[in-house]
N, C-alpha and C positions, 0 to 999 in steps of 0.2 A: 053277801060276798062270803062270811065264814063258809057258809054250807060248801058254796063252790070249792073252796082251799080244802075243806075236809075231804070232799070227793076225789079232787085232782089226786090230794094226798094217798088216799084207800086205792084207787089205781094205779099210781105210781106203785105203791108197794107190792100191786100186787103182779104189776109189770114185772118187776127187780125178782119176785120168785119164780117167775116163768123164765125170763133172763136166766137167772142164775142155776137154774134147773138145766138149761142149755146149755149152758157153760161146763157142763161134767162130762158132756156127751163125748169129744175127742178123747178124754182120759178112759174113758169106760169103754168106747171104741176100740181104742189101742190094748187095752187088757183082754178083753174079751174076743175080739175077731181078728186082732194083728197078733197077739202073745206077746206085745212089747211093754215091757216093764217101764210104763212112762209114770209111776206113782211113787210118791215118796212115802211110803210105808206110815214112818213115824210121824209126818204132818198128817195124814189121814187119821191116825188112833186120836189124834188130838181134836183135830175137827172133827170126827165122828161122835168123842166123847161131848166136847161143847155144844155140838148141833143136837145132840140126846138130851143133853141136860135143858137147851132151849126149848126142843118141843114138850118135856114133860113138865117145863113151866108152864106151856101154852095150855097143856090140858088140865093142870090141876088148880094152877093160880090164875092166871090171864085167860079165860073161857072167849076167845075172841075168835071166830070161826077162819076169817082170813090168815090170822098169826099163828092160826093151829096148821093151816093148809100149808103157808109158806113154808115154816119152820119141819114139819113133817115131811115135806117136799126135800127139802134141805138136808135131813137126816137119813132120808132112803139114799139119795146120789149120793151121801158121805160114805152109807155103811157098805153100799155097793161098789164102788170104788175100794174100800178095804178091804173086802171081802174077797171080790178078785185079783187084787194085788198077792193078797196071802195065798192065796189058791196056786197063784200063777209061779210065786216064790219057792213054794212047795215042789211043783211039778217040775220046774227048770233046777232045783237042787241050789237055790240062793238063798 
């Protein structure tokens, strides 16, 4: 029973990572394709920093492949939104 529960939790955690990554897509699309400033830069600075620390933790402290994958995807998505948001603000003069 414990083994089944652990497998379920592992599958759920991986699924949450993929779902979380998909949740960034509308913002990335707004910023890149539609040139619509739909992201709060201050929030994404904080989220990028915290997800970056989490990713570093996964690499150096808790070497778990799934944790590395999920935290890495989240960090990549956050930094993508942050960079696109800053570039769009600079291009539009805001």
